[in-house]
C-alpha positions as MATLAB code, in Angstrom:
seq = 'MLDPKTNELKRQRQEKIAKLKSLSSTIYPQPNLKDKLTTLEAKEKMDQSVLVAGRIMSLRGHGKIMFADLQDRAGKIQLFFQEKTLADKMANTKLLDLGDIVSISGKIFKTQAGEITIDVEEFQILAKNIRPLPEKFHGLKDVEIAYRQRYVDLIVNPESRQVFETRTKILSEMRRFLDDHGFMEVETPVLQPVYGGAAAKPFVTHHNELDMDMYLRISDELYLKRLIVGGFEKVYEVSRDFRNEGVSRFHNPEFTQIEFYWAYVDYEVLMEFTEELIKHLLMKTKETLKISFQGNELDFSKPIKRLTFKDAILDKTKIDIDKIKTEEDFKKALEIGNLKLDFKGVYGLGACFDALYKEYVRPDIIEPTFIMDYPSEMIALAKRKIDDPTKIASFQLLACGTEFLKAYNELNDPEDQAARWNDEQKLTDQGSEIASQFDADYIRALEYGMPPTAGWGMGVDRFVQLITDSPTIKDVILFPSMRKEE';
ca = [
       0.265    0.337    0.255;
       1.325    3.704   -0.831;
       1.899    5.948    1.817;
      -0.286    9.621    1.245;
       2.973   11.773    0.142;
       3.196    9.076   -2.652;
      -0.607    8.739   -3.471;
      -0.783   12.688   -3.796;
       2.458   12.895   -6.197;
       0.410   10.444   -8.134;
      -2.670   12.323   -8.094;
      -0.641   15.191   -9.263;
       1.483   13.324  -11.895;
      -2.228   12.068  -13.582;
      -2.924   15.595  -13.715;
       0.013   16.261  -15.740;
      -0.724   12.993  -17.709;
      -4.270   14.910  -18.629;
      -2.735   17.855  -19.834;
      -0.496   16.252  -21.952;
      -2.892   14.299  -23.261;
      -4.977   18.057  -23.902;
      -1.930   18.939  -26.024;
      -0.792   16.051  -28.293;
      -2.326   13.335  -29.861;
       0.205   10.710  -28.206;
       2.023   10.889  -24.398;
       3.659    8.076  -25.462;
       5.423    9.369  -28.745;
       7.574    6.907  -31.096;
      10.181    9.552  -31.982;
      13.603    7.960  -34.325;
      16.308    9.159  -31.884;
      19.059    6.588  -33.535;
      21.441    9.578  -34.039;
      21.208   11.040  -30.495;
      24.410   11.027  -28.384;
      24.835   10.016  -25.113;
      25.710   12.397  -22.191;
      29.579   11.627  -22.524;
      29.553   12.468  -26.768;
      27.497   15.343  -25.573;
      30.065   16.643  -23.421;
      32.672   17.105  -25.860;
      30.734   19.050  -28.432;
      31.193   22.105  -27.022;
      29.360   25.206  -28.186;
      27.583   22.623  -30.738;
      23.904   21.310  -31.308;
      23.615   18.236  -29.459;
      20.459   15.309  -29.419;
      20.490   13.631  -26.055;
      17.981   11.468  -24.084;
      17.468   10.273  -20.732;
      15.355   10.217  -17.440;
      15.190   13.711  -15.401;
      16.863   12.988  -11.960;
      17.042   16.541  -10.683;
      14.770   19.737  -10.946;
      15.219   23.197   -9.263;
      14.464   26.764  -10.051;
      11.261   27.883  -11.498;
       9.741   30.784  -13.773;
      11.839   32.232  -16.196;
      14.686   29.674  -15.772;
      15.091   26.029  -14.634;
      17.876   23.722  -14.081;
      17.798   19.912  -14.474;
      20.261   16.787  -14.538;
      19.551   14.373  -17.215;
      21.099   10.586  -16.926;
      21.466    8.184  -19.503;
      23.741    4.767  -19.826;
      26.841    7.007  -19.865;
      26.231    9.026  -17.085;
      24.591   12.803  -15.908;
      24.755   16.462  -18.110;
      22.827   19.566  -16.370;
      20.012   20.820  -18.566;
      19.161   24.950  -18.796;
      15.462   25.609  -19.440;
      15.050   29.833  -20.225;
      12.216   31.717  -21.206;
      14.640   33.284  -23.412;
      14.779   30.270  -25.722;
      12.077   28.179  -25.449;
       9.572   31.290  -25.578;
       6.460   30.033  -24.889;
       7.042   26.422  -24.586;
       9.073   26.944  -21.137;
       5.115   26.858  -19.826;
       5.550   23.147  -20.663;
       8.543   22.427  -17.820;
       5.505   22.690  -15.246;
       4.881   19.338  -16.838;
       7.996   17.603  -16.392;
       8.832   15.481  -12.843;
      11.666   14.045  -11.695;
      11.665   10.439  -13.502;
      10.402   11.474  -16.614;
      11.886   10.345  -19.878;
      12.889   13.201  -21.961;
      14.443   13.888  -25.482;
      16.298   16.994  -25.638;
      17.681   19.343  -28.422;
      20.558   22.368  -27.622;
      23.897   23.910  -27.478;
      26.652   23.265  -25.644;
      27.903   25.489  -23.111;
      29.959   26.221  -19.742;
      28.169   27.926  -17.198;
      30.050   30.508  -15.172;
      30.563   27.655  -12.053;
      32.135   25.726  -14.966;
      29.844   22.754  -15.388;
      29.075   21.519  -18.913;
      25.226   21.835  -19.597;
      22.978   21.984  -22.609;
      20.456   25.071  -23.460;
      17.950   23.358  -24.003;
      16.029   24.252  -27.304;
      13.598   21.437  -27.900;
      12.386   18.607  -25.346;
       9.693   16.332  -25.372;
       8.511   13.920  -22.712;
       8.782   10.150  -24.230;
       7.324    8.526  -20.788;
       5.887   10.057  -18.038;
       6.735    8.673  -14.406;
       3.965    8.539  -12.616;
       5.317    6.566   -9.319;
       7.704    8.477   -7.656;
      11.404    7.629   -7.413;
      13.089    6.827   -4.219;
      16.024    9.088   -3.268;
      17.826    6.346   -1.937;
      17.926    3.101   -0.742;
      18.457    2.528    2.951;
      18.366   -0.449    5.123;
      17.010   -3.994    5.218;
      13.189   -2.609    3.970;
      15.351   -1.014    0.797;
      17.302   -3.440    0.062;
      14.552   -6.260   -0.153;
      12.838   -3.376   -2.497;
      15.891   -3.396   -4.769;
      15.837   -7.087   -5.457;
      12.927   -6.899   -6.006;
      12.042   -4.043   -8.328;
      15.947   -4.205   -9.940;
      14.668   -1.660  -12.540;
      14.046    0.918   -9.767;
      17.632    0.147   -8.032;
      19.003    0.577  -11.795;
      17.672    3.758  -11.951;
      18.537    5.708   -8.454;
      21.923    3.675   -7.769;
      24.484    3.989  -10.279;
      26.930    1.513   -8.020;
      24.296   -1.141   -9.002;
      24.534   -0.679  -13.032;
      28.266   -0.794  -12.322;
      28.492   -4.137  -10.960;
      26.301   -5.834  -13.853;
      28.530   -3.737  -16.619;
      31.198   -5.705  -14.744;
      29.567   -9.042  -14.646;
      28.628   -8.803  -18.602;
      32.601   -7.821  -19.329;
      33.316  -10.922  -16.869;
      31.783  -13.381  -18.967;
      32.595  -11.369  -22.081;
      36.121  -12.075  -21.185;
      35.735  -15.406  -20.243;
      34.196  -16.438  -23.493;
      37.121  -14.472  -25.154;
      40.053  -16.259  -23.513;
      37.886  -19.869  -24.295;
      37.692  -18.860  -27.541;
      41.128  -18.014  -27.844;
      42.653  -21.189  -26.427;
      40.892  -22.662  -29.030;
      37.533  -24.231  -26.916;
      34.162  -23.947  -28.848;
      30.764  -22.830  -27.173;
      28.423  -25.278  -27.287;
      24.390  -25.461  -26.037;
      22.969  -28.593  -24.345;
      19.614  -29.532  -23.280;
      18.219  -27.450  -20.227;
      15.301  -30.051  -19.535;
      16.711  -33.680  -18.976;
      15.293  -36.938  -18.692;
      18.161  -37.427  -16.277;
      19.925  -35.516  -14.131;
      22.881  -35.545  -13.408;
      26.892  -33.965  -13.235;
      26.295  -32.865   -9.287;
      25.137  -33.607   -6.056;
      21.948  -31.618   -6.018;
      18.422  -31.334   -5.966;
      16.272  -30.916   -9.046;
      13.620  -29.076  -10.075;
      11.143  -31.542  -11.365;
       8.634  -30.924  -14.511;
       6.278  -32.847  -17.052;
       6.345  -32.839  -20.438;
       3.269  -33.589  -21.547;
       3.121  -34.438  -25.132;
       6.191  -37.202  -24.129;
       4.223  -38.177  -20.891;
       7.347  -38.247  -19.189;
       9.192  -36.266  -15.888;
      11.820  -34.061  -16.719;
      14.122  -32.454  -14.860;
      15.980  -29.035  -15.006;
      19.610  -28.802  -15.163;
      21.363  -29.463  -12.571;
      24.878  -29.633  -14.422;
      25.968  -29.591  -17.879;
      28.523  -32.274  -17.253;
      27.426  -35.190  -18.905;
      26.120  -33.950  -22.038;
      29.711  -31.911  -23.064;
      31.054  -35.019  -22.335;
      29.095  -37.092  -24.506;
      30.516  -34.046  -27.117;
      33.928  -35.129  -25.661;
      32.828  -38.948  -26.916;
      32.124  -37.563  -30.469;
      35.442  -36.011  -31.262;
      35.282  -32.396  -30.184;
      38.193  -32.157  -27.990;
      37.882  -28.833  -26.370;
      33.747  -27.419  -25.573;
      33.004  -25.141  -23.261;
      28.918  -23.584  -22.485;
      27.923  -20.850  -20.360;
      24.588  -22.123  -18.966;
      21.477  -21.394  -16.375;
      21.630  -24.554  -13.874;
      18.971  -24.966  -11.489;
      19.043  -26.361   -7.985;
      16.031  -26.718   -5.607;
      17.815  -25.788   -2.560;
      18.378  -23.170   -0.159;
      18.804  -19.245   -0.705;
      21.981  -18.054    1.132;
      24.872  -15.517    0.754;
      26.263  -17.613   -1.689;
      23.424  -19.653   -3.078;
      20.652  -19.080   -5.741;
      18.183  -21.617   -6.987;
      18.863  -20.777  -10.458;
      22.234  -19.365  -11.238;
      24.738  -19.199  -14.215;
      27.728  -21.662  -14.531;
      30.814  -21.958  -17.057;
      32.038  -25.599  -17.646;
      34.455  -26.360  -20.079;
      35.806  -30.313  -20.690;
      39.621  -30.388  -22.332;
      40.585  -33.719  -23.708;
      44.115  -34.946  -23.462;
      44.665  -32.926  -20.525;
      45.054  -33.874  -16.470;
      43.831  -31.389  -13.500;
      47.505  -30.282  -12.965;
      47.142  -28.526  -16.729;
      44.048  -27.306  -15.402;
      45.088  -25.862  -12.185;
      47.526  -23.873  -14.432;
      45.092  -22.797  -16.687;
      42.940  -21.170  -13.951;
      45.681  -19.329  -12.438;
      46.283  -17.717  -15.895;
      42.310  -17.514  -16.651;
      41.545  -15.220  -13.125;
      44.824  -13.664  -14.235;
      42.920  -11.983  -17.293;
      39.991  -11.376  -15.868;
      41.494   -9.348  -12.780;
      43.136   -7.264  -15.474;
      40.074   -7.098  -17.683;
      38.089   -5.892  -14.911;
      40.234   -4.345  -12.235;
      43.656   -4.076  -13.990;
      45.143   -5.257  -10.759;
      45.913   -8.638   -9.359;
      45.165   -7.519   -5.853;
      41.674   -7.219   -4.925;
      39.757   -6.415   -1.234;
      36.845   -9.164   -0.511;
      34.536   -8.389    2.563;
      37.636   -6.882    4.174;
      40.360   -9.572    3.418;
      43.143   -8.545    0.590;
      43.968  -10.972   -1.922;
      46.820  -11.462   -3.987;
      46.482  -13.435   -7.313;
      49.811  -11.961   -8.406;
      51.443  -15.061   -6.625;
      50.955  -18.654   -7.461;
      47.914  -20.230   -5.650;
      48.775  -22.153   -2.633;
      47.964  -25.785   -3.422;
      47.155  -28.125   -0.139;
      45.571  -31.697   -0.297;
      41.887  -32.441    1.652;
      43.518  -34.718    3.448;
      46.103  -32.305    5.066;
      43.512  -29.399    5.446;
      41.342  -31.981    7.436;
      44.103  -33.222    9.178;
      45.774  -29.742    9.919;
      42.250  -28.519   11.370;
      40.489  -30.908   13.351;
      43.441  -34.131   13.553;
      41.637  -36.136   11.603;
      43.056  -38.694    9.459;
      40.842  -39.196    6.973;
      42.777  -41.683    5.480;
      42.227  -44.101    8.506;
      38.401  -43.895    8.215;
      36.989  -46.731    6.328;
      33.071  -46.591    7.380;
      30.789  -43.873    8.832;
      30.935  -45.555   12.019;
      34.914  -45.141   12.026;
      33.745  -41.424   11.309;
      31.595  -41.018   14.010;
      34.125  -42.383   16.514;
      37.026  -39.863   15.037;
      34.638  -37.253   15.833;
      33.831  -38.545   19.306;
      37.592  -38.737   20.010;
      37.998  -35.238   18.917;
      34.916  -33.781   20.493;
      33.373  -32.516   17.617;
      29.755  -32.229   16.719;
      27.849  -32.138   13.360;
      24.522  -32.127   12.167;
      23.806  -35.472   10.274;
      20.279  -34.558    8.344;
      20.630  -34.911    5.160;
      24.210  -36.901    5.377;
      24.251  -40.051    3.434;
      27.267  -41.500    2.936;
      30.862  -41.361    3.999;
      31.611  -38.757    1.559;
      29.325  -36.843    2.836;
      30.284  -37.439    6.519;
      33.691  -36.075    4.887;
      32.241  -32.869    3.285;
      30.052  -32.318    6.121;
      33.273  -32.222    8.368;
      35.077  -30.075    5.801;
      32.578  -27.307    5.636;
      31.876  -26.675    9.536;
      35.568  -27.000   10.568;
      38.016  -26.767    7.721;
      36.513  -24.544    4.746;
      35.816  -20.697    6.552;
      38.941  -20.931    7.885;
      40.498  -20.737    4.363;
      40.799  -17.053    3.746;
      43.910  -16.744    1.050;
      43.437  -18.003   -2.476;
      43.658  -22.055   -2.286;
      43.504  -25.001   -4.393;
      42.006  -27.765   -2.591;
      43.358  -31.052   -4.053;
      42.654  -34.976   -4.133;
      39.327  -35.158   -2.411;
      38.289  -38.768   -1.215;
      37.280  -41.001   -4.516;
      33.090  -41.100   -2.396;
      32.895  -37.551   -2.478;
      32.706  -37.627   -6.495;
      31.423  -39.998   -8.247;
      32.413  -38.716  -11.874;
      35.875  -38.226  -11.011;
      38.866  -40.275  -12.048;
      40.768  -41.707   -9.069;
      44.440  -41.330   -8.732;
      46.624  -43.686  -10.055;
      49.088  -43.671   -7.184;
      46.310  -43.789   -4.354;
      42.878  -44.929   -5.795;
      41.198  -43.548   -2.376;
      41.433  -40.149   -3.613;
      40.295  -38.444   -6.914;
      42.477  -36.323   -9.299;
      40.511  -32.858   -8.314;
      40.814  -29.540   -6.893;
      38.389  -26.328   -6.006;
      39.433  -23.193   -5.641;
      38.650  -21.359   -2.708;
      39.204  -17.931   -0.813;
      37.816  -16.158    2.215;
      35.965  -19.635    3.018;
      33.815  -19.772   -0.241;
      34.502  -22.092   -3.309;
      34.569  -20.672   -6.369;
      35.459  -23.609   -8.739;
      35.811  -27.468   -9.082;
      37.850  -29.353  -11.813;
      39.079  -32.984  -11.790;
      40.355  -35.667  -14.400;
      37.424  -36.991  -15.680;
      36.068  -40.807  -15.024;
      36.266  -42.584  -18.653;
      36.234  -46.146  -17.557;
      32.449  -47.419  -18.373;
      32.433  -50.102  -15.851;
      34.075  -48.457  -12.730;
      31.465  -45.219  -13.689;
      28.767  -47.563  -13.758;
      29.579  -49.565  -10.256;
      29.821  -45.664   -8.387;
      26.628  -45.106   -9.770;
      25.115  -48.129   -7.900;
      26.913  -46.515   -4.922;
      25.334  -43.748   -5.213;
      22.221  -45.634   -5.686;
      22.300  -47.229   -2.598;
      22.395  -43.554   -0.881;
      19.235  -42.531   -2.114;
      17.365  -45.825   -0.968;
      18.565  -44.583    2.149;
      16.978  -41.241    1.644;
      19.640  -38.853    0.015;
      18.063  -36.276   -2.264;
      21.101  -35.413   -3.737;
      22.611  -38.524   -4.591;
      23.925  -38.689   -8.594;
      21.087  -40.958  -11.091;
      22.677  -44.021  -12.877;
      22.330  -42.629  -16.591;
      22.408  -45.406  -18.860;
      22.638  -43.335  -21.950;
      25.830  -41.969  -20.381;
      27.363  -45.363  -19.785;
      27.020  -46.485  -23.253;
      28.508  -43.255  -24.798;
      31.741  -44.061  -22.524;
      31.666  -47.363  -24.339;
      32.106  -45.869  -27.168;
      35.510  -44.688  -25.750;
      36.017  -41.323  -24.250;
      39.766  -39.865  -24.238;
      41.168  -38.927  -20.747;
      39.708  -35.479  -20.149;
      39.810  -33.100  -17.338;
      36.543  -30.577  -16.762;
      36.304  -27.501  -15.041;
      33.070  -25.589  -13.948;
      32.979  -22.154  -12.348;
      29.876  -20.281  -10.531;
      29.946  -17.176  -12.157;
      27.775  -15.251   -9.653;
      29.995  -16.094   -7.303;
      33.066  -15.079   -9.365;
      31.563  -11.985  -10.047;
      30.812  -11.212   -6.337;
      34.605  -11.713   -5.380;
      35.324   -9.696   -8.374;
      32.978   -6.284   -7.234;
      32.914   -7.373   -3.391;
      29.626   -7.519   -2.924;
      28.658   -9.620    0.150;
      25.355  -11.385   -1.293;
      24.924  -13.296   -4.603;
      21.326  -11.184   -4.741;
      23.723   -8.120   -5.408;
      25.234   -9.561   -8.592;
      21.810  -11.284  -10.011;
      19.347   -9.026  -11.694;
      16.662  -10.876  -10.478;
      17.454  -13.429   -7.534;
      15.158  -15.553   -6.506;
      12.626  -14.193   -3.738;
       9.706  -15.072   -1.145;
       6.076  -13.818   -2.502;
       5.446  -10.222   -1.990;
       3.354   -9.454    1.079;
];
């Protein structure tokens, strides 16, 4: 419900709309302004006539002269309305309000105060603002408005526009980097008959014509690796993925991910490639390899630290995971170390290790770190290490207690893959909602032969958070998932 002041302003603006209707056949014209300049370009045209368009963000003065600020995608420029120039048209300035979208024609000059300004010769209201703009967002209530009404946030908060411009640049540069290194961008199904490629709960839908349940993808992995089987050696996809799980500072049910797969290399190559990619992105977007995230200084100019999962656990908890073979062993180790864990939704030894890591280890990893060689129970699609089959050749990049990407050597033995998925099915039977599903067609693809391959996936939203120093994922997603509006 609108407050009385807002209702009164809306009423006044409706009256102005009625006046505009009496003066023109349409109050929402569709002029051809393809030759208009941005405010930034206009400022370079001293003593020349210009055409610009944008939104009125301030109005001051009255009578025979009036000043305003016009905002467009490039910035702001001051407008000067004067009766001397506009003659009878000056009266129409009374119909202007904050937030109106207008076109402006006039000559550029500089005021005595040194501000570049347009001496307005012609103006037209292109769209009337009926609902008053807020001055600024303040506090939790207004932050909620910013997420629900992103269109308003983008109008009044230039820093929000900057975040999303940076996001676009990050995606463009990632594509350019992969393209320049010989990768081919592809598209794979969003609707899938079997979900896979991650440990996550899917969204379920139903295809009426085919009369079958389908799933919004949780990952692109299995389809991208089918393409590796088909002979493409370097493929990637920028995708929207969906996981029917919680919302947090670093989680949104709908998110953007980049995955790539590279045949005939291993995860050691991908670690080096990752460092090169991140340095490229930082230099293109920040022009520095040293950034700050939520008060923590991060230095990507030096080699990223490498730490095995086993050593990370051992250092923080004194538990040697190599000595743990069963869930009972794990719980005894917790008792000995006086460590507490919530086992709700935790099924299987791999999930136990993961819960321990996320509770006691991950939050303390601040500097950029590759956590390597996870237990084989934790990722059913990853290849075992030859020198230690209890581990998988894998790594994740962490910083400030947050995971930003995951990579590993891909399991290409169809018999081992089938056995691993059968183990996952047992977890599903126990009640797990995130265990991997058995995909018979993928096994069939592996039986045709997949070359040794390493794969990599990054959550784009989280990485944009890191680059823009944004405290929550909602700040970097244009329209984040929200509860129903009251």
